[in-house]
N, C-alpha and C positions, 0 to 999 in steps of 0.2 A: 504494500500500499504505499502510495507516495505521500509526502508530507501534506499536500493540499487536499489529498482524499482524506487523510487522517482528521483534518479540520471539517470537512462535509459530514464525515461519519459521526464525529463528536457533535456537531450541531444537531443532527438527526436525534442523536441519544438524549441530548438535553431537551428537546422538544417533547421526547416521549415520557420524560421524567418530569414534566411540568415547567419548564424554565424556558419561555420563549425570549426573555432578555439574554441569557447566557447562550441560547441558540444563535442569537443576531450576532452578539460579540465574536464568537468563535467563527460563524460563517463568513462575517465581513471581514475579519482579519485574514483568514484563510484565502481570501481572493485579492485583498489590497496589499498584503506583505509583498515587497520586491527587495531583492538583494541590495540594490543600490541605496535602500534607505538607511542603513547603519548596521551596527554589529548585532543588534537583536534580530533583526529580520533575516540577516545573513546567516546567524547560527539556527535560527528556528528552520528556514528553508533548507539549509545544509545538513539538518539533523543526521548524524550517522548511524543511529540504531531504528528501531520501531518507534516511530512517533505517535502511533495510535493509541486508544484507551486499552487495548490488549498488550502494550509495551510501555513506553515511557510517558503516555499520555501529556505529550507536548501541548495541544491545545488547552488543556485545563492548567497547565503550569502557566501559561501567559494569561489565561482568564484569571487566575488567581492573583497574579502580580497586579492587573488591572483593578480587581476589586480592591485590594489593599491600598491602591492609590485614592481609591474613592473613600475608603474608610478612615484613611489617614488625613485626608483633607488635601493632598497634595495635587489633585487633579479636579479643580471645581468645574470646568467645563465638561469633563466627562461625568462628574457625579450629577449634573444637570440632565444630560443625557441618560444617565442610568434612571433618574427619577421619573423621566418621561417615557420610560421602556424603549428609547431608540437612539442609542448612541452611534453617532455616524463614524465611518472608517477614519475620516481625516481627523476627528477630534481624538480617537484613540491612538491614531499614530502620532499625533503631537504630544499625547501624554507620555507614550512610550519614548520619544525622541529626548523629551524634558527630564526623564528619570531612568535613563539609560543604565546606570551604573545598578541600581536598585532592581530594576527587571531583569539584567542580566543574571543577578545573584539568586533570583527567584526560579529562573530556569534550571539551576543546578539540582534542585529537589523535586522529587515526584509529589503529587497532590496528596494530603492527607486530611481527608473529610473528618474520620472518626464519627460516622452518621449515627446518631443516637436513636433514630427512628428503628434501626434494627434491633434494639432492645425489646421492642415488643416480641418479636419471634423468639428472642432468648428468654424472656419471662415466661411465654407459653411453654418452651420447651422444659425449663425448670419445673414448672407445675406439673406436666406431664411425668418426668422422671421422679418427683417427690411422691406421686401416687403409687409408683412401684418400690422405691427405696426412701423411706422418710428418714434420710439422715442428713447431716449437715453438709452443705456443699463447699469444696475447696475448687475455687475457679482458677483455670490455668488459659489465658487467651494468646493466641498466637497471631502476630501482626496486629498488636494492640494499639498501635499509635500513640495517642494520649491516655489511653486506659478509660475512656468515658463509658464504654460499655461494660467495664468491670464493674461499675456501680449499678447495673441494671436492678438489683434488688432493692434500691433506694427510690426507683421510679414507680410511677404508678400507670396501670394498664387499664385503660377504660375502652373496650372494644366497641365499634361504631357498627350496628348492624343494620345501617340504612336510614336511620333517623338520627338527629344531633344527640350524641352521648351526654349523659348527665354525670360529670365526674364527682358530684357530690361535694362536700367540703374538703378543700386542700390548701395547704399553706403557700403563701406567695413565693414564686421562685421555685416551685415543686416541678418537677419534670413529669408531666402528664402525657401518655402515649394513647391517641385515639386512632388507630388504624381501621378502615373499613374491614370489617371480619366476615367471612363466611366459615361455616362448619362450626363444630361444637367449640365451647371454650373451657379448658382444663381450669379446675377450681381448686386443687390441692396446694396448700400453703407450702412454703420452702424457706429455709434458712441458709445463709452464707456464713461461714466462720472463717474463710480466708479467700483472698483474691490477689492475683499478681498476673502480670503480663510479660511479654518480649516483642521487641521490634527491633530491626536494623536501625532505625532513626526515630526513636521515640520523641514525642513531643512533651514538652513540660506543659501541663493545662493551664498554668498561671503565666508563665513567661512566653509561652507560645501560643496564647489565646488568639492574638490578632492573626496569625497565620491559619488557624482553624477556622475563624469566622470568615477570612478571605476566600477560602476553597469552599465555603458554603454560598450557594448560588444568590444573588442579590435580590432579586425579585420574589424569592421565598420566605416572606416575614415570618410564617410559622416555624419554618425549619431555623432559621437565625435566631427566634427567641427561645426555641427549644434547647439549642445549642448553648446560648448565653445562660439558661437555667442549669444545664449540665455542667457547664464549666464552674459555676458557683458551687454546685454539689461536690465537685471534685477538689476544689479549694478546701472545703469544710471537711472532706472525708477522702484524702489523698489515698491513692492506691500505687504500689510500685511498678513500674513498667521498666524491664532491663534491656539494655542496649547489647543485643547479642544476636546469635543466629538461633532460629526458631528449634532445629534439629538437636543440636548440642544441649541447649537450655532444656528442651522438653526431657531429653534423655536424663539429664541430672534430677529434674523434678520426680520422674516416675521410677527412679532407681530401686526405691523401696515402697511397699503398699502404705496406705494411710489408714489403718484400722478405724473404725467410727466415723469415717467420711465418705462421701462419695465426691470422687475426683471428677470434675467436668471439663474437658479440653474443648476449646471451640475456637472458631475463626469465622469471621463474616467478610465477604468478598476481599479475601486477603490470599487464598490458596493460589490462584492463578498467577500471582506475582513472586511465588516461591520457585526458585530454580528446581528443575527435575529432580537434582540428586538431595536437595533438602526435603521436597515432598517425599521420596522414597525413605530416606532415613527417618522422617516424621512417622510416616505409616510403620515402618518397622519396629519403631519404639513402642508405637500403640499396642502393636500385635503381641510383642514380649511382655509389656504390662498387662495387658489384657489377660495374657496366660497365667499371670501371676494374681488376678483380682479374684474376690471372693464376695459371698453375700454381705460379709462385714467390711469388706473394703473394695467396692465396687468402682469402675472406672467407665466414664462414657466419653464419647466423642461427639460433638454437635459440629455439624457443617451448613453454612449458608451461603451458598457458591453459585456462580452462573452455570450452566449447564446447555445453554442454547434454547431454552425455553422461556416462557413468560417469566420474568422476575429471576429469582433465585430459589434453587431446590433446597428444602430443609431436610436433612438427613441426619438420623441419630443411631448410633450403636452404642450397646450396653454388655460391658463384661462384668459378670457377677458371679462367677463359677460355672455359669452357663453363657451363651452367646445370644444376644437378640439384635434385631436392627428394624428401624422404620423410616418409612418415607413419611414426614410429618405434613407435607403440603408444600406450598410456595409462598414466598414473600415478595413484596415490592422491594428493590435495592435501597429505596430511601424509607421504607417502613409506612408507606401509605395505604396499604392493603395487605392483609394475611388471608391466605386461602388454607385453612386449617383441616387437613384430611388424613390423620394418621392411621398408618395401614403397614403392617409387618412387610418386609423384603428380605 
């Protein structure tokens, strides 16, 4: 896929995920960028690897940099275009030229959205597991970014079944998730006794808050508000996210069983970015630890990942002396909807 094709493809994905503004930003830049415009354009158009969302996500790197310019007040003309939902290519190119060094630095790192809406599926899966093993959970997240989804037990899930959901009484700043829900809703309560994650480039949810907000699409006010609330929760209840390779870290964590706990290893739209060797090593680690698991020290693996179908597939495996696996259904990549249809597989 060419770089310009990557921009067109990303624009289509943004539209499908409900952000017309980001689609226009990406689409217009993908057409307007020319090598002669300066180092940013030359670097983007000459990108040496896979520029698409299945590789280095170059369009979203650039879109994140531009949103940061708006949030930080560095590009007032662009901010006005964003507010109108219709930023021109000329205004965006001018903002890039005026902030070249900063934009170049943003291109160095892949996007890290740490989408909190995915916690809706995590909460439902935890309830599903708790109905089978009512033990305290030890959470281990792979590709955890800032660790916001390690706090899912602190969020409120209020499924929307087609009418406006009533969240009841909740505290100001509480993270309330209200995805459009189809299927049954698991009711079992669960408790988390420990939580930690791993990421090659972990983001500090306090120092890196501006970066996370910049990667959240500017015309999605509900997502931005939810992210700000989750960042506040993370500040009050920090969870460790280690800078490490997922495979080695997971092997160390699963080296010994944890009697009296249900270990839940999970990842959400992260697996596709792991190198094949890392994927294979993580799977071997899970199989080896699963062979040592028991009813008093069970191990579960939850995957929320793209498989070419609508949204992400929700798959759960459980080792507890015996082995079980379920397809739990599907969920939107940003948590806008969950189709909960658990069935053994």
